[in-house]
N, C-alpha and C positions, 0 to 999 in steps of 0.2 A: 504493500500500500504506500509506503514511503516513496518508492520509485514511481508508482503510478500517479501519485500526487504531483510529483515533479513533472511528469510527462504532460498531464492535463494542463497544469498551470503555465508551463512553458509554451505549449501550443496555443493556449487561450490568449497569451500576450503577443507572441511573435508571428504566428503562422500567417502567411500571405493570404491564404484563402479562408481565413477564419469566418468571414461573413457568409460563406457558402456552406458551412458545416454547422447544422443546428446544435450538435452536441457541444460546440465551443462557445455558444452564446453566453454572455455575461450573466444573464438571468436564467440559465439552464436549470439551476438547482434551488429548491425552496429553502434549504438549510443544510447544516453539516451532516445530518443523518442521511438524507437523500444522496448527498455527494459521496459519503463513505460507502453506501450500498452500491453506488455506481462503480466506484473504484474496485470494490470487492468482486464485481461481476466479471472481471477480466483476470485470466489465469497468469498472464505475463505482461510486462511492459510493451513487448513487441505487439501483442494483440491489441492493446489499447491504442498504441501509436497508429497502427494500421487502420483502425476503425475511424480515426480522425482525419485521414487523408482524403482530400477532395479529388474525385474522379481519377483514380490511380492509372487507368489505362490510357487516357488521352490528355489530361491536364497536368497533374502532378506525378510525373514519372521519376522524380529525382530526390524527394525527401527520404531520409533514413534515420534509423536509430541504431546505436551500437552498445554492446555491454562492456567494451574495453576502449575507453577514449585514449589511453596511452598509445595503443597501436594506431588509432586514427591520427593522432598528432604526428607520429612518425611518418605516416603516409603523406601528410600535408607538407612535410619537410623534404619529400622526395625519397624517403627511406622505406623500402619495401622488401619483402621476401620474394625473390624472382630468380629465374635462370637466365633472364636477360633477353628473351626473344618475344616478339609479338608475331602473331600468325592468324591466318584465316583458314577455316575448315570448310571444304566444299564437297558436294556430292561427286563421286567418281563417275567418269564417263561410262555410259552404257551399263550402269548398275543402279538398282533401286535400293540397295542396302549399304554399299561401301562408300567410304569417304577418303579424302586425302587432305593434307595440310600444306600450306605454302607460307614460308617465313617472309614477313614483310619488313621487319626491323630487328636488328641485333645491336644491343647496347654495348658500347666499348668496355673492354676489360671485364665483361661478365662471363659466367660459365659458358654460355652459348658462344660468345666471341672467342674465348680461349680454346674452345673445342673445334674451332674452325668453321662454324656454321655461318651462313651469309644470307642476305636478302635474295629471295628467289628459290632457295632450296626447297625441295618437295619431300615430304615424308608420307609414307603410306601405312605405317604400322608403328606401334609402341610396344617395346619389349616383345617383339615378334608376334604381336597380336594385331591383325589387320584392323584398321579403323572402320567402324560401322556406325550407323545411326544411333545405336544403343550404348556404345561403350566410350564415346568421345569424352564425356565429363569424367568418368571414372579413371580412365588411363591418364588424362592430362592433369588431373588434380593431385597426382602424386608429387612428393617432394623431390624424387629422383626417378629417372627413367631413361631408357635408351631409345633414341629416335632411329627408326629404320628408314633410310633415305630411299627415294624412288625417282622415277623419271616419267615424263609423259611420252607414251609410245604410240606413234601414229601408224605403226606397222608398215611404214614407207608407202602408204597409200593416201589418196585424197579423200577416200571414203571415211567418214567419221564414225560409222557404226562399229568399227573394229578397234577404235582407240581405247587405250587402257592406261592405268598407272601401274608400272612394273617395278620390281626391286632393282636397286642400283648396287646391291651387295655391299653397302657401306652403312655401318652402325655407329652412332655417336651417342655416348652416355653424357647426360647433363643433370646437374642437381641445382637446387635452389639455395641461394645464400642471401644474407642481408646486404642490400645494395642501395647506394645513394646515387640517384640519377642526375646527371647534368642535363638540364632541359635544352641547353644549346647543343644540338646534335651535329650540326655541320654549318660551316660558313665558307663562302668562296667569293673571289672577285674574278669576274669573267669579262673578257674584252669581246664586245660584239660590234662589228662595224666601226671600230675606233672609239667606242664609248664603253665605259666601265659599268658593269652590272653587278650589284651586290646580291648574293644569295644567302639566305639565313633559314635553316630548318630549326624551328623552335617547338619543343614538344611539351611544354607545360609552363604556365605563368606562376612559377614557384617563387615564394617569398625569398628575397635576397638576390635573385638572378638578375635584377635590374642593374646591378653593378657590373656584371660581366657583359650584359647587353650594351651598356653605355660604352664600355671599352671597345667592343666590336664596332659600334656606330662611330666611335672616334676614328677607328681604322678605315671604315668606309668613307668617312668625311675627308680624311687626309689623302685618300686615293680618288677623290673627285667622282664618287659614285653618282651616276646620272639616272639610273634605274634600280629598282629594288624588287626582288622576288622573295616574298615571305612565305615559307612553307609551313603551313599549319595543318597538314593533312592528317596527322596523328596526335594533334594537341587537344586534350579533353577539357582544358580550361585551367582555372586557378584564381589567383588574387586579382581583385579589381584594381587595386592601386598599381600593381605591376603592369596591367593592361594599359592604364592611363600613361604610365611612364613610356611604354613602347610607342604608343600613339604620338606622344610628344617628340620622341626621337625620329620618327618617320617624317613628321612635319616640322614644327618649330616656328611657323609663321602665325600660329593661332594661340599663343600663350595667353592664358587668362580667359579664353572663351570656353563655353560649355562643351565638353566631350561626351559625357554620359550622365544620366541621373538615375537614381534608384528611388522607386516609389513603394512605400510600405502599406500595410493594411490600415483600415480606418482608425484603429486605436492608436497607431504609431505614426500618424502623418507628420508629427514634429520631427521624426527621424529622417524624413526625405532628404537625400544627400545629392549634391552636385559634385561631379568630378570634372575639374577643368584641366585643359592642357597646361602644362607647367614647363619651366625651364630649369628646374632643380629637382634632384632626388631628395628623399627624406633626410639624408645625411648632409645636405647642403651642397653636394657636388653638382656642378653645372652639367646639364644634359647636352650631349653631342647630338644635334639635330641636323637632318639632311634637307629640310625645306622642300620635300617632294610634293608635287601636285598630282601624282599618279602612282598607284601601287598595284603590283601583281600579287595575288594571294592564291595559294594552292590549297584546295580543300577536298575532304572526303566526308563520309558519314560519321567518321570519328572526330571531326572538327566540331567542338562543342563549347558552349558557355562563354568563357572569356574570349575564346577565339572568335566566336560569333559577335560578341559585344564589341570587339576591336573593329571588325568590318562594319558593323552597324553604326558605331560611333564616328568612324572616319568618313562614311559615305556622304554625309551632307557637305563635306569640306573638299574632298579630293576625289578623283576618278579611281574607282576600284575595278580592276579586271580580275574576276574570280574564275579560276580554272579548276575543273574537276567535277565533282558531284555535289548534290545538296548536303548541307551541314546537318547536324543533329536536330536542331530546333529547340534551343534552350538558352534564354538569357535571364531567367530568374536567378536571383542571388540567394545564397544561404550563409548561415554562420553556425558555429558550434555553440549549443546551449548546454550548460552544465547545471548540475543540481546544487546551486549556491543561492544565497539571498538575492543577488543581482544577476544570476544566471551566467556569470563569468567564471573563468577558471579558478581565480583566487577564492578560497573559501569553499571549494567543492566538497560535498558530503563525503567523508572518508569511509562510509559504510558500503559504497559501491562505486563502480566505474562506468555507469551508464552515461551516455551523452546523446544528444539529438543533433541532426543537421537538417533542419527543415528549411524549405523555401520561405524567405521572409520579405523579399522585395522584388519588384520587376525592374529590369534594366531597359531604359529607353534612350534614344538619341536626342539631339537638340530639337528635332521635329516631332518628338513624342512617338516615334515609330519603334515598335518592338520587333524582335525576330519571330517570324511565324513558327508554329509548332511543326510545320513541314520542313523547316530549315531555310537557309539562304540559298537561292538558286544560282548556278554559275552564269556568268555573262553569256549573252547569246553568241553562239559560235565557238564557245570555249568549253563546251560540255565534254568531259572525258572521264571514263571509268577505268580505274587501274585494272590491267589485265594480269592475272596471276602467272601467265607464261611469258610475260614481257615486262617484268617489274623494272628492270634496269638498276643502275647503281645510283644511290642517292647522292646528289651533288655533282654528278657527271653531266656534261652538256647534252648527252644523248639520252638521259633518263626522260621518259616521255612527257611527264607533266612539266618539268623544268624546260625541256626542249620546246614545248608549246609556247611558253612565255618568251623564250629567246627568239622563236620564229616571229612572234608578233613585234618584238622590239626591232627585228631586222626587216619587218614588213614583208615576210616571205610566206605567202599563202600556200605555195606549192610545198614548202617544208612542213607546214601544219597539216596539210592533207596527207602527206606521206606518213607522218607520225600517227595520225588517227587510223590509218588503214592497216597498221601492223598488228599481228596477233589479236584477232578479234574474238577469239574463243572466250566465252564466259561460262560460268558454272553456278549452280545453285548453292548459295551460302547456307551452311548448316549451323555454324557457330563461329564465334570470334574470341580471341584470347582475352579481349576486354570483358567478356561475359564472366570471367573468373574474378574480375576486380571491379565490380559495379560502382564502388564508392570513389573511384578515381576522378579527379578533375572537378568540374563545377565552376561556379562563379562565386568565389569565397570573399566574405567581408570579415575583416579582423574585428 
């Protein structure tokens, strides 16, 4: 009951959709006895929390509760238990039961990296058990396992009805370790037609990463970057203040103007917050800004929250060329709610480690436009879905999504058409590695 009391009171105060949930009304209970009986009717805090969520399937897909906030705090700092690879699992060709995995991202100096795994590697089995619709979660949830690598076999024919995923006879053991991810995955300076193009793959708006970002933008600035390709294709979000710093580095000509605002529930309207473009980090360091009026952004369905907020916040000011597929569709912000008198970390109840991460505010740009639930759509003519048989090397000029941006900078429509025509095979998605870590990302308010 002590924990259930914390859950109801925290949601009653902070929850963005409080007015849509009758159980959270301020006058819901006639007295303490009715309130106590209500709390008693739930066998766990998880059940109570879930009963208070508004339209879980379509509106609030992103609020959660945990019973170990220490682990949650580690995750927000970029510290997770991982083998260092992200992957997608697809239905195998010409099979109604079998699947296969394709690695899309390998983190540097992780177990997967040290084992020699790389983007584009295919695996057809785990511990010699062929992947099927029924065993994906079980096999890949283990702390350690052996990947059995495979290859896409066309049987040297153009007929796809005999295509299959076959063994490569290469087995790679990997285990999970405590790992701190650097969200800045790749940076390049590429010369295109005599002009310098900056490329930045940024995989999470992690607290503190603004300092490294600022150093990179200082390098971009000293190299007279005239175009920027920002790769957010696997960025699930993070801190709103870091998002604002990055927007200010990209621009610089809008200091003091409104970048984004957060709108709270009817009880907390006094908390509504403006985030303005700035020329300084929180530590007083001057921001290295590029003054760009055009930005190329690479997105997929894994681009979420603060990634979407960045695009939405910048779009009234500069031209955005979005390349890829629709983003996730989430710019509601959340914060961690603890069981303390003011719901903050200090003074948290020592009797348990439950904490909530409910949606508490809507992010909108200067024109009061939100990101739709269906996500932000690519710019017309720049639609591109990553092909698992043609991933390419991240940061390489021939990697398809980066190459599409470079082709537009070169004004080469023939190059763009060539890129889009390669390896058009698509497969039914069965599962994604992000499904094992649903609490990652978001749009987080300190």
